[in-house]
N, C-alpha and C positions, 0 to 999 in steps of 0.2 A: 504494500500500500504506500502510495506516495506521501511523504511528510509534508506538513504545512510549511508556509514560507518562513524564511529565516529572519525577517525584520519587518517592522511596521514604522512608517515614517509619518510624522506630523510636522507642521511648520516649526523650524528651528529646534527640533528634538527628535532623536532617533532612538527607538526602544528595541533592544534585541528580544526576539521572541524565541523561546526554546523550541527545538525541533522534537517532534514526537509523532508517532504513528496514530492515526485516528482510532485504531483498534486497541491502543494502549491507554493507560490511565493518564488523563491530562495532568500537567504539573500543578503544583499548588499556586494558584493564581494570586491568592492573597499575599503569599510570601514574595512572589515576583513583584507585585505592585509596591510592597513596602521598601523595595530597593530604589525606587525612583526618587529623584531630587525633590525636596519639599517645595521648591520654587515652581514646580510643574503641577500643583494641585488642581488647577482648573481644567486639565486635559480630560476629555471623555474618550474612552476606548471601547471598542466592540470587537470581540473575537468570536468567530464561529468555529466550534470544535468538530462539527459534523453531525450527521444523523444520529439521533439517540443520545447525544451529549448535551447537557444543559448549557445554554448560552449565558454569558456573564457580561455585565457592563460595569465599568469603574467610573464613578463620578466623584471627584474630590476625595479619592481614596475610600469612598463608601461603595460597597459592592451590592449591586442590585441584581437578583437572580430572576430570570424570566422562565416561563413555562417551557417544558420540553417540546411542546407543540408550536413554540414560537410566539405564543400569546403572553400577555402580561397579567393574566388572571388565572394562574395555576393554583386553584384552591388547595389541592393536595400538598403542594410545596409549603404554603404558609401554615397549614395545620401541622405539618411535620416540624416546622419551626416552633410552633406553639408547644408541642410535646418536648422539644429540646429545652425550651425555656422552663417548662414546668419541672423538669428533672432537677433543676438547680436546687429545689427545695426538698429533695428526697430525704425522708426521715424526720421532717419538721411539721408537716401539715395535719397529721392524724389528730382527730377523726375526720378532718376535712380531706377532700381529694386534692391531688396535684393538678394544677390548672395553669395553662399559659395562654397569653393573648397577644395578637399582633394587629396593628392598625395599618392599613394600606390605602394610599391615595394616589391616583394616577400612576399606578405601577411601582410606587416607591413605599418602603416601610417608613412610616412617620411616627410610630409609637410601639413600644413593646413592654410587656410586664408579666409577672407571674405571682401566684399566691405564695408568700414566703412562710407563713405560719398561721395556725389556727388563732382566730381573734383579730388578725390583721386584715387590711383591705384585700379584696379579691383581685385576680389577675386583670380583669377588665378595668378596674379603677386605676391601677398603676399604668396600664397601657394608654388610657385616655389622658391621664396627667402628662405622660410623656409626649403625646401627640398635640396636646393643647388645642388651639383653634383649628388645626389641620384635620381634626377628627370629623369636622362637619362634612357631610356628603362622602365620607370615606367608607371603606369596608372593614368591618371588625371580624377577625378570625379568632375563634376560641375553641380550645380542645374539649371543653365540657359546656353543656347548656348553661347560659347565664341564669343565676338564681332570681326568683321573683317574690321573695319573702324577706321579712325583717328578722334577722337573727342578731348576732353580735355586730353585723355590718348591714347597711342598707341594701336593697335589691340592686343587682347589677343591671337588670333590665332598665330601670329608671335612669341609671347613669348613662347608658347607651342612648336612650331616647333623648335625654337632655342634651347630650353631645351632638345630636342630629346626624348620627351615622345613617347612611342610606341602605346598608346591607350588612347582614351578619351571617357568617358561615360557621356552623357548629360541627365539631368532630363527632360528638355523640350526645344523645339525650341523657339527662341525669336520672339514674334509677331511684334516687331519693323520692319517696312518695310526696313530700311537700314541694318538690320541684317538678318532677316528671312531666315534661311538655308544657308546663304552665309558663315557663320563661319564653319558649318559642311562640306560644299563643299571644302573650302580652306584646312581644315585639311586632308580630304581624298585625295585631289590632291597632298598633300605633303607626301602621303604614310602612314598616321596615321590611324589606325583602329578607327572608330567612331560608337558608339551605342547610339541611341537617344530614349527618351520616357520612361526612367526608373523612377518609382515613379512619373509619370507625373502629376497625380491629386494632389498629395501633393505639388509638385512644383508650380502648378497653384494656389493653395490656398494661398501659400506664397506671391504671387505677384498679387492677384486678382485685386487690384486697378490699378497697372501699366498696366496689360493686358487690363482692361476695357478702360482706357484712350487711349491706342494704337489702339483699335478696334473701338471706338466710337468718339474719339476726345473730350470727356467730362470726368471729374473726376467721380469716383465712389461716389454715394450719398447714405448716410445711415440716416435713420430717427430714432431718439431716443426720447422716452417719458416714463413717469411713470404712473402706474395705481394702484388703490386700489385693494384689493382682490375681491371686488364685481364689478370690471371692469370699474370704473369711473376714469376720468383724475385727476392726482395729479401734482401740481407744486412743487414737492419735490424730493430730492435725499435721498436714504436710508443711514442708519448709516454705516460708514466705507467704503463706495464705493469710496470716494474721497481720501482715504489713500493709501499709497504705496501698490500695489498689488490688490487694489480694482478695480472692472471692469471699473468704470468711469475714474479713474486715468490712466488706461491702454489705454482706448479709446483716451484720450487727447494726449497720447504719439504716438498712432498709426496713427491718422488722421492729414493731413496737415493743414486743416482749420476747424473751427467750426462756423456755423452760429448761432448767438446769438441775443436774443431780446434786444432792447434798454431799455425796461422797467426794466430789471435786474439791470441796472446801475442807472436809475433814482429812483428806489425804494430801492437802496443799498442792494440788495440781494447778497448772496454768489456767487462769481465767482471763482470756484476752478481752480487750476493749476495741471498739472500732477506731482505726487510725486515720480514717478519712478526714480531710480538713473540716474543722468545725462540726464534727459528727455529734448528733444527739444520741447519747447512749441508750440502749433499750432497757426496759424494766426487766429485772432478773426475778423470775419465778422459780423458787427453789423447792424441790419436792423432798420432804422429810417424812419418812415413815417410821412407825414405832419400833421396827426391827433394825433401824439404822445403827451403825456402829457406836454412835455416841449421842447423848442428849445435850452435850455441851456445845455452845455456839462457837465455831472456830473463829479465830481472829481474822481470818482471810475474808469473811463475809463483810466485816466492817470496812474493808479496803475496796469493795466493789464500787465502781463508778456508776452513779445513777441510783434509782429507787430499787429497793429489794423487798420482795414479798415472799414469805415462807408459807406454803401449804403443808399442814401437818395433821396427822391423826393422833398425835401425842398432845393432850390438852393440859398437861401438868407442868413438868420441869421446864420444857422448852418455851412454853407460853410466858412464864414469869421472866425468864432470862431475856427473851426477845423484847418484851415490853420495857424492860429496863434499858435496853440499848436503842430503843426508838425504831426498831425494824417492824414493819407491818406483818401481822400474822393472821392467817385464816385457818382456824381449827375446824376439822371435819370428822365425821364418823368414818367416812371412807373417801379417799382421794380419787377423783375420777375426772375425765375430760369434760363431762357435762357441766360440772361445777366450775372448773377452771375457765372454760370458754365463756360461760355465762357471766362470770365475774369480769373477765376481760372486756366483754361487750358492754357491760355497765360502766366500765372505766373509759369507754370510747376508743378502745384499741381495735385496730382493723386487721392486724397481722401478728401471728405468733409462730415462733420457730421452736420446734421440739428437737432439741439438740442432744443426740444420743452420745454422751460422753460420761465417763465415770461408771458407776454401778448400773449395769443394764437391768438388774432386778427391780430398780426403782421406776423403770420405764415400761416394763413388760406389760403390765395390765393396761397402762395408758395406750400403748401401741395396739394391743388387741381390741380395746374399745374403739380406738380411732378407725381401725380397719372395718370392724363389724358395723359401725354406725356411719361409715363414709365421712368421717370428720376430717381425715387427712386428705388434703386437696393436692398437695405437691410433694415432691421429694428432691433433695439435693444429695448426691452421693459422691464422695471424694475417693478416688482410687489411688492409693499410694504405691510407690515402687518397693513393695515389701512382699515377701513370700513367707506365709506362716501357717502353722497347723490350726485346725479347727478346735475351738474350745468346747468343752463338755460341761453343761449342756450348751448347745449352739444358741447364742443370743439372737441370731437372725431367723430362728425357726419360725417365728410368728410371721415374718415377712415372706419367707419361702413358701408358706402354706396359704398364700393369698388365693382366693377363689378365682376360677377362670373368668368369671364375669367382670373382673376388674382389669381394665386395659390402661396402658400408658400412652399418652398423646403428647404432642408438642415436645418431643424429646430433643434435647440440645446437649452438646458437649463442647468443652473448651479446655485448653491446657492452662494450668496454674503452677508455674515454676516446674517442679518435677512431677506434680500430680496431674491427674485428669479428673475433671469435674463433670458429672452427668446430672442433668436435671430434667424433670418432666412433670406432667400432671396425671392424676388418677382419674379415669373416666369409668363410671359405673354403667354397665349395659342395662 
Protein backbone atom coordinates (compact mmCIF):
# COMPACT_ATOMS: atom_id res chain seq x y z
CA UNK A 1 0.00 0.00 0.00
CA UNK A 2 1.32 3.40 -0.93
CA UNK A 3 2.32 5.60 2.01
CA UNK A 4 0.84 9.07 2.44
CA UNK A 5 2.81 12.15 1.54
CA UNK A 6 5.98 13.19 3.30
CA UNK A 7 5.18 16.84 4.05
CA UNK A 8 2.38 19.37 4.38
CA UNK A 9 3.05 22.98 3.44
CA UNK A 10 1.23 26.08 4.65
CA UNK A 11 2.35 29.69 4.18
CA UNK A 12 5.75 30.30 5.80
CA UNK A 13 5.66 26.99 7.64
CA UNK A 14 6.41 23.41 6.65
CA UNK A 15 5.35 20.51 8.83
CA UNK A 16 6.93 17.08 8.40
CA UNK A 17 4.24 14.42 8.22
CA UNK A 18 5.32 10.95 9.38
CA UNK A 19 5.10 8.24 6.72
CA UNK A 20 2.86 5.33 7.49
CA UNK A 21 0.80 2.78 5.66
CA UNK A 22 -2.98 3.26 5.67
CA UNK A 23 -3.22 -0.30 6.91
CA UNK A 24 -1.05 0.45 9.93
CA UNK A 25 -1.93 2.36 13.09
CA UNK A 26 -1.68 6.13 12.53
CA UNK A 27 0.94 7.94 14.61
CA UNK A 28 -0.01 9.75 17.80
CA UNK A 29 -1.21 12.97 16.22
CA UNK A 30 -1.54 14.80 19.54
CA UNK A 31 2.14 14.15 20.31
CA UNK A 32 3.04 15.24 16.79
CA UNK A 33 1.14 18.52 17.17
CA UNK A 34 2.79 19.21 20.53
CA UNK A 35 6.16 19.54 18.78
CA UNK A 36 5.01 22.54 16.74
CA UNK A 37 6.23 26.03 17.49
CA UNK A 38 3.96 27.97 19.90
CA UNK A 39 4.03 30.85 17.44
CA UNK A 40 2.01 28.79 14.96
CA UNK A 41 -1.03 28.20 17.17
CA UNK A 42 -3.40 29.78 14.64
CA UNK A 43 -2.78 27.12 11.98
CA UNK A 44 -5.65 24.77 11.07
CA UNK A 45 -4.69 21.35 9.75
CA UNK A 46 -6.71 18.58 8.20
CA UNK A 47 -5.24 15.17 7.50
CA UNK A 48 -7.15 12.31 5.92
CA UNK A 49 -5.88 8.90 7.02
CA UNK A 50 -8.02 6.92 4.60
CA UNK A 51 -11.16 4.79 4.62
CA UNK A 52 -12.14 3.51 8.05
CA UNK A 53 -9.75 5.80 9.97
CA UNK A 54 -11.16 8.76 11.87
CA UNK A 55 -10.24 12.19 10.52
CA UNK A 56 -8.79 14.72 12.90
CA UNK A 57 -8.52 18.48 12.78
CA UNK A 58 -6.19 20.61 14.85
CA UNK A 59 -7.30 24.12 15.70
CA UNK A 60 -5.09 26.12 18.06
CA UNK A 61 -3.76 22.84 19.39
CA UNK A 62 -7.31 21.70 20.25
CA UNK A 63 -8.12 18.40 18.54
CA UNK A 64 -11.59 18.05 17.08
CA UNK A 65 -12.55 14.53 16.02
CA UNK A 66 -15.06 14.01 13.27
CA UNK A 67 -17.23 11.02 12.51
CA UNK A 68 -15.84 8.03 10.67
CA UNK A 69 -18.51 8.66 8.04
CA UNK A 70 -17.08 12.12 7.44
CA UNK A 71 -19.84 13.95 9.31
CA UNK A 72 -19.44 16.14 12.36
CA UNK A 73 -22.32 14.53 14.26
CA UNK A 74 -20.92 11.15 15.24
CA UNK A 75 -23.12 10.52 18.27
CA UNK A 76 -21.31 7.31 19.18
CA UNK A 77 -17.95 9.07 19.35
CA UNK A 78 -19.16 11.69 21.81
CA UNK A 79 -20.95 9.14 24.00
CA UNK A 80 -17.68 7.17 24.15
CA UNK A 81 -16.01 10.37 25.31
CA UNK A 82 -18.71 10.69 28.00
CA UNK A 83 -17.81 7.20 29.24
CA UNK A 84 -14.13 8.11 29.26
CA UNK A 85 -14.87 11.17 31.40
CA UNK A 86 -17.15 9.21 33.73
CA UNK A 87 -14.39 6.69 34.51
CA UNK A 88 -12.35 9.46 36.13
CA UNK A 89 -14.58 9.11 39.20
CA UNK A 90 -14.29 5.31 39.47
CA UNK A 91 -14.68 4.28 43.10
CA UNK A 92 -16.12 7.60 44.31
CA UNK A 93 -19.74 7.92 43.15
CA UNK A 94 -21.50 4.98 44.84
CA UNK A 95 -24.44 4.72 45.37
CA UNK A 96 -24.73 7.07 42.42
CA UNK A 97 -23.75 5.91 38.91
CA UNK A 98 -20.72 7.02 36.92
CA UNK A 99 -21.83 9.67 34.40
CA UNK A 100 -20.05 11.84 31.84
CA UNK A 101 -21.38 14.68 29.69
CA UNK A 102 -20.09 16.49 26.61
CA UNK A 103 -21.57 19.66 25.06
CA UNK A 104 -21.01 20.02 21.30
CA UNK A 105 -21.80 23.03 19.11
CA UNK A 106 -21.08 23.39 15.41
CA UNK A 107 -18.97 20.23 15.51
CA UNK A 108 -16.78 21.45 18.38
CA UNK A 109 -16.65 20.36 22.02
CA UNK A 110 -17.50 23.46 24.08
CA UNK A 111 -18.02 21.83 27.47
CA UNK A 112 -17.22 18.64 29.37
CA UNK A 113 -17.95 17.30 32.84
CA UNK A 114 -18.45 14.21 34.97
CA UNK A 115 -20.08 13.37 38.29
CA UNK A 116 -17.17 13.30 40.77
CA UNK A 117 -18.81 12.10 43.99
CA UNK A 118 -22.19 11.36 45.54
CA UNK A 119 -23.69 14.60 46.85
CA UNK A 120 -21.83 16.79 44.35
CA UNK A 121 -23.33 18.22 41.13
CA UNK A 122 -24.02 15.83 38.29
CA UNK A 123 -22.09 15.59 35.03
CA UNK A 124 -24.52 17.79 33.08
CA UNK A 125 -24.07 20.68 35.53
CA UNK A 126 -20.28 20.65 35.22
CA UNK A 127 -20.45 20.39 31.42
CA UNK A 128 -22.94 23.27 31.16
CA UNK A 129 -20.76 25.41 33.44
CA UNK A 130 -17.80 24.62 31.20
CA UNK A 131 -19.75 25.57 28.08
CA UNK A 132 -21.28 28.77 29.44
CA UNK A 133 -23.36 30.68 26.88
CA UNK A 134 -22.13 28.35 24.13
CA UNK A 135 -24.52 25.69 25.45
CA UNK A 136 -27.44 27.52 23.84
CA UNK A 137 -28.60 25.63 20.70
CA UNK A 138 -25.88 23.02 21.32
CA UNK A 139 -26.17 19.23 21.60
CA UNK A 140 -25.65 17.64 25.01
CA UNK A 141 -24.28 14.09 25.09
CA UNK A 142 -24.69 12.20 28.36
CA UNK A 143 -23.89 8.56 29.14
CA UNK A 144 -26.96 8.14 31.40
CA UNK A 145 -30.42 9.67 31.21
CA UNK A 146 -30.55 13.07 32.98
CA UNK A 147 -32.39 12.97 36.31
CA UNK A 148 -35.76 14.68 36.66
CA UNK A 149 -36.16 14.72 40.44
CA UNK A 150 -34.90 16.67 43.42
CA UNK A 151 -32.42 14.71 45.50
CA UNK A 152 -29.25 16.09 47.03
CA UNK A 153 -28.97 18.08 43.77
CA UNK A 154 -31.60 19.73 41.52
CA UNK A 155 -32.87 17.97 38.35
CA UNK A 156 -30.42 17.94 35.47
CA UNK A 157 -33.31 18.15 33.00
CA UNK A 158 -34.11 21.64 34.26
CA UNK A 159 -30.47 22.70 33.93
CA UNK A 160 -30.44 21.54 30.29
CA UNK A 161 -33.73 23.28 29.56
CA UNK A 162 -32.56 26.51 31.19
CA UNK A 163 -29.35 26.39 29.14
CA UNK A 164 -31.52 26.15 25.97
CA UNK A 165 -29.76 23.17 24.44
CA UNK A 166 -31.50 22.04 21.27
CA UNK A 167 -30.75 18.31 21.42
CA UNK A 168 -29.80 15.68 23.99
CA UNK A 169 -28.22 12.32 23.10
CA UNK A 170 -28.48 9.71 25.88
CA UNK A 171 -26.36 6.57 26.15
CA UNK A 172 -28.91 4.61 28.19
CA UNK A 173 -32.13 5.13 30.12
CA UNK A 174 -31.68 5.14 33.91
CA UNK A 175 -33.08 1.94 35.54
CA UNK A 176 -33.72 3.84 38.78
CA UNK A 177 -37.55 3.79 39.13
CA UNK A 178 -37.63 7.46 40.15
CA UNK A 179 -35.90 8.38 36.87
CA UNK A 180 -36.69 5.66 34.28
CA UNK A 181 -37.63 7.61 31.11
CA UNK A 182 -39.01 10.56 33.06
CA UNK A 183 -35.94 12.61 32.20
CA UNK A 184 -36.34 11.88 28.50
CA UNK A 185 -40.05 12.75 28.65
CA UNK A 186 -39.40 16.05 30.44
CA UNK A 187 -36.86 17.14 27.84
CA UNK A 188 -39.15 16.23 24.94
CA UNK A 189 -42.05 18.05 26.57
CA UNK A 190 -39.81 21.13 26.65
CA UNK A 191 -39.30 20.88 22.86
CA UNK A 192 -35.78 19.39 23.02
CA UNK A 193 -34.94 16.61 20.57
CA UNK A 194 -33.82 13.47 22.42
CA UNK A 195 -32.08 10.38 21.07
CA UNK A 196 -31.61 7.46 23.48
CA UNK A 197 -29.71 4.17 23.30
CA UNK A 198 -26.46 5.32 21.65
CA UNK A 199 -23.52 3.03 22.63
CA UNK A 200 -25.98 1.49 25.08
CA UNK A 201 -23.98 -1.67 25.86
CA UNK A 202 -20.86 0.35 26.62
CA UNK A 203 -22.84 2.60 28.95
CA UNK A 204 -24.39 -0.43 30.67
CA UNK A 205 -20.97 -1.98 31.26
CA UNK A 206 -19.80 1.29 32.82
CA UNK A 207 -22.49 1.03 35.50
CA UNK A 208 -23.17 -2.71 35.74
CA UNK A 209 -23.04 -2.66 39.55
CA UNK A 210 -25.43 0.30 39.82
CA UNK A 211 -27.83 -1.32 37.33
CA UNK A 212 -27.70 -4.67 39.14
CA UNK A 213 -28.55 -3.06 42.48
CA UNK A 214 -31.44 -1.12 40.94
CA UNK A 215 -32.93 -4.23 39.33
CA UNK A 216 -32.36 -6.75 42.14
CA UNK A 217 -32.06 -4.78 45.37
CA UNK A 218 -28.68 -6.41 46.06
CA UNK A 219 -25.10 -5.33 45.29
CA UNK A 220 -23.22 -6.95 42.42
CA UNK A 221 -21.17 -9.81 43.92
CA UNK A 222 -17.87 -10.91 42.39
CA UNK A 223 -15.85 -13.96 43.45
CA UNK A 224 -12.04 -13.64 43.33
CA UNK A 225 -9.55 -16.44 43.88
CA UNK A 226 -6.12 -17.64 42.73
CA UNK A 227 -5.11 -20.88 41.01
CA UNK A 228 -1.87 -22.66 40.18
CA UNK A 229 -1.21 -23.46 36.51
CA UNK A 230 -2.37 -27.05 37.19
CA UNK A 231 -5.72 -25.78 38.49
CA UNK A 232 -5.34 -26.01 42.27
CA UNK A 233 -6.30 -23.37 44.82
CA UNK A 234 -3.59 -20.92 45.98
CA UNK A 235 -3.75 -18.57 48.94
CA UNK A 236 -1.47 -16.13 47.11
CA UNK A 237 -1.45 -12.97 45.02
CA UNK A 238 0.92 -12.60 42.09
CA UNK A 239 3.88 -10.27 41.83
CA UNK A 240 2.97 -6.69 41.00
CA UNK A 241 -0.81 -7.17 41.09
CA UNK A 242 -1.16 -5.01 44.22
CA UNK A 243 0.98 -2.19 42.78
CA UNK A 244 -0.51 0.86 41.10
CA UNK A 245 -2.01 -0.33 37.80
CA UNK A 246 -2.10 -3.97 38.91
CA UNK A 247 -5.42 -5.74 38.55
CA UNK A 248 -5.88 -6.27 42.31
CA UNK A 249 -5.14 -2.63 43.11
CA UNK A 250 -7.76 -1.60 40.54
CA UNK A 251 -10.31 -4.06 41.97
CA UNK A 252 -9.92 -2.50 45.41
CA UNK A 253 -10.57 0.91 43.88
CA UNK A 254 -13.57 -0.31 41.86
CA UNK A 255 -15.50 -2.24 44.56
CA UNK A 256 -17.39 -0.61 47.40
CA UNK A 257 -16.66 -3.45 49.85
CA UNK A 258 -14.42 -6.51 50.14
CA UNK A 259 -15.40 -9.59 52.16
CA UNK A 260 -12.24 -10.76 53.90
CA UNK A 261 -11.28 -13.76 56.05
CA UNK A 262 -10.58 -13.13 59.73
CA UNK A 263 -7.60 -15.48 59.44
CA UNK A 264 -5.75 -12.96 57.26
CA UNK A 265 -5.45 -10.72 60.31
CA UNK A 266 -4.86 -13.40 62.91
CA UNK A 267 -2.02 -14.85 60.81
CA UNK A 268 -0.60 -11.39 59.99
CA UNK A 269 -0.91 -11.94 56.25
CA UNK A 270 -0.65 -9.07 53.79
CA UNK A 271 -3.76 -6.85 53.56
CA UNK A 272 -3.15 -4.77 50.43
CA UNK A 273 -4.77 -1.40 49.81
CA UNK A 274 -5.49 0.16 46.44
CA UNK A 275 -2.45 2.03 45.15
CA UNK A 276 -4.36 3.91 42.44
CA UNK A 277 -3.90 7.70 42.65
CA UNK A 278 -6.38 9.14 45.14
CA UNK A 279 -8.15 5.79 45.53
CA UNK A 280 -11.15 5.56 47.83
CA UNK A 281 -10.42 2.43 49.87
CA UNK A 282 -13.25 -0.15 50.06
CA UNK A 283 -15.08 -1.10 53.24
CA UNK A 284 -13.57 -4.26 54.75
CA UNK A 285 -16.19 -6.82 55.77
CA UNK A 286 -14.43 -9.36 57.99
CA UNK A 287 -16.01 -12.77 58.52
CA UNK A 288 -15.45 -14.05 62.07
CA UNK A 289 -16.98 -17.38 63.05
CA UNK A 290 -17.17 -18.90 66.50
CA UNK A 291 -14.70 -21.63 65.55
CA UNK A 292 -12.07 -19.07 64.46
CA UNK A 293 -8.64 -19.60 65.95
CA UNK A 294 -8.92 -16.67 68.36
CA UNK A 295 -11.49 -14.31 69.83
CA UNK A 296 -8.85 -11.62 70.37
CA UNK A 297 -8.90 -8.77 67.85
CA UNK A 298 -5.54 -8.74 66.05
CA UNK A 299 -3.73 -5.41 65.99
CA UNK A 300 -3.59 -5.65 62.17
CA UNK A 301 -7.32 -4.85 61.97
CA UNK A 302 -6.70 -1.43 63.48
CA UNK A 303 -4.20 -0.71 60.72
CA UNK A 304 -6.66 -1.32 57.88
CA UNK A 305 -7.27 1.74 55.70
CA UNK A 306 -10.95 2.68 55.58
CA UNK A 307 -14.02 1.45 57.41
CA UNK A 308 -14.07 -2.03 58.97
CA UNK A 309 -17.18 -4.11 59.71
CA UNK A 310 -16.99 -7.50 61.44
CA UNK A 311 -19.79 -10.01 60.88
CA UNK A 312 -19.63 -12.55 63.70
CA UNK A 313 -21.67 -15.33 65.25
CA UNK A 314 -19.79 -14.85 68.54
CA UNK A 315 -21.82 -12.36 70.58
CA UNK A 316 -19.73 -12.24 73.73
CA UNK A 317 -15.98 -11.62 73.92
CA UNK A 318 -15.43 -10.20 70.45
CA UNK A 319 -18.42 -7.86 70.69
CA UNK A 320 -17.07 -6.20 73.83
CA UNK A 321 -13.54 -5.83 72.49
CA UNK A 322 -14.69 -4.46 69.13
CA UNK A 323 -16.95 -1.92 70.79
CA UNK A 324 -14.01 -0.65 72.79
CA UNK A 325 -11.94 -0.20 69.63
CA UNK A 326 -14.69 1.61 67.70
CA UNK A 327 -14.99 -1.05 65.00
CA UNK A 328 -18.51 -1.70 63.75
CA UNK A 329 -19.82 -5.18 64.50
CA UNK A 330 -22.84 -7.09 63.20
CA UNK A 331 -23.67 -10.05 65.45
CA UNK A 332 -25.73 -12.82 63.85
CA UNK A 333 -27.07 -16.23 64.78
CA UNK A 334 -25.72 -17.43 61.44
CA UNK A 335 -23.51 -15.64 58.94
CA UNK A 336 -24.92 -15.81 55.41
CA UNK A 337 -24.90 -13.86 52.16
CA UNK A 338 -28.53 -12.85 52.44
CA UNK A 339 -27.80 -10.85 55.57
CA UNK A 340 -24.48 -9.46 54.32
CA UNK A 341 -25.84 -8.33 50.94
CA UNK A 342 -28.99 -6.83 52.45
CA UNK A 343 -26.82 -4.92 54.93
CA UNK A 344 -24.61 -3.64 52.08
CA UNK A 345 -27.67 -2.58 50.09
CA UNK A 346 -28.99 -0.56 53.03
CA UNK A 347 -25.58 1.13 53.25
CA UNK A 348 -25.90 2.14 49.58
CA UNK A 349 -23.12 -0.18 48.38
CA UNK A 350 -23.40 -1.26 44.76
CA UNK A 351 -20.56 -3.79 44.49
CA UNK A 352 -18.96 -6.36 46.78
CA UNK A 353 -15.84 -8.46 46.17
CA UNK A 354 -15.79 -11.90 47.84
CA UNK A 355 -12.01 -12.31 48.07
CA UNK A 356 -11.01 -15.94 48.76
CA UNK A 357 -7.83 -15.50 50.74
CA UNK A 358 -6.96 -16.94 54.13
CA UNK A 359 -9.01 -19.78 55.62
CA UNK A 360 -11.32 -21.19 52.96
CA UNK A 361 -13.53 -22.74 55.67
CA UNK A 362 -14.76 -19.24 56.54
CA UNK A 363 -15.99 -18.81 52.95
CA UNK A 364 -17.25 -22.28 52.09
CA UNK A 365 -20.85 -21.82 53.19
CA UNK A 366 -20.99 -18.34 51.64
CA UNK A 367 -19.78 -19.69 48.29
CA UNK A 368 -22.28 -22.56 48.39
CA UNK A 369 -25.09 -20.13 49.16
CA UNK A 370 -23.94 -17.73 46.44
CA UNK A 371 -23.97 -20.49 43.82
CA UNK A 372 -27.27 -22.02 44.95
CA UNK A 373 -29.12 -18.68 45.03
CA UNK A 374 -27.35 -17.18 41.99
CA UNK A 375 -25.96 -14.31 44.06
CA UNK A 376 -22.46 -14.58 42.57
CA UNK A 377 -22.61 -12.57 39.36
CA UNK A 378 -18.98 -12.45 38.26
CA UNK A 379 -15.64 -14.07 38.92
CA UNK A 380 -12.01 -12.98 38.68
CA UNK A 381 -9.43 -15.79 38.62
CA UNK A 382 -5.70 -15.15 38.85
CA UNK A 383 -3.52 -17.96 37.49
CA UNK A 384 -0.01 -17.84 38.93
CA UNK A 385 3.18 -19.48 37.54
CA UNK A 386 3.10 -22.13 40.28
CA UNK A 387 2.65 -25.92 40.12
CA UNK A 388 1.30 -27.40 43.35
CA UNK A 389 -0.49 -30.43 44.71
CA UNK A 390 -4.18 -30.45 45.51
CA UNK A 391 -5.05 -29.81 49.17
CA UNK A 392 -7.32 -32.24 51.03
CA UNK A 393 -10.14 -31.46 51.22
CA UNK A 394 -10.15 -29.50 47.96
CA UNK A 395 -11.21 -25.89 48.71
CA UNK A 396 -12.53 -25.54 45.15
CA UNK A 397 -14.81 -28.57 45.25
CA UNK A 398 -17.83 -26.30 45.62
CA UNK A 399 -16.91 -24.43 42.46
CA UNK A 400 -16.06 -27.60 40.58
CA UNK A 401 -19.51 -29.02 41.32
CA UNK A 402 -21.34 -26.15 39.62
CA UNK A 403 -24.51 -27.31 37.91
CA UNK A 404 -24.47 -27.58 34.13
CA UNK A 405 -27.17 -24.90 33.97
CA UNK A 406 -24.64 -22.21 34.93
CA UNK A 407 -22.70 -20.82 31.98
CA UNK A 408 -19.85 -18.37 31.71
CA UNK A 409 -20.29 -15.39 29.39
CA UNK A 410 -18.25 -12.29 28.54
CA UNK A 411 -15.03 -14.19 29.20
CA UNK A 412 -11.93 -12.00 29.10
CA UNK A 413 -8.27 -12.59 29.86
CA UNK A 414 -5.25 -10.37 30.29
CA UNK A 415 -1.66 -10.60 31.45
CA UNK A 416 -0.73 -9.06 34.80
CA UNK A 417 3.03 -9.19 35.33
CA UNK A 418 3.76 -12.95 35.53
CA UNK A 419 0.13 -13.92 36.16
CA UNK A 420 -2.84 -14.37 33.84
CA UNK A 421 -6.17 -12.94 34.97
CA UNK A 422 -9.42 -14.40 33.66
CA UNK A 423 -12.78 -12.83 34.37
CA UNK A 424 -16.34 -13.48 33.29
CA UNK A 425 -19.99 -13.49 34.28
CA UNK A 426 -22.21 -16.34 35.43
CA UNK A 427 -25.38 -16.76 33.39
CA UNK A 428 -28.14 -18.99 34.67
CA UNK A 429 -30.00 -20.86 31.92
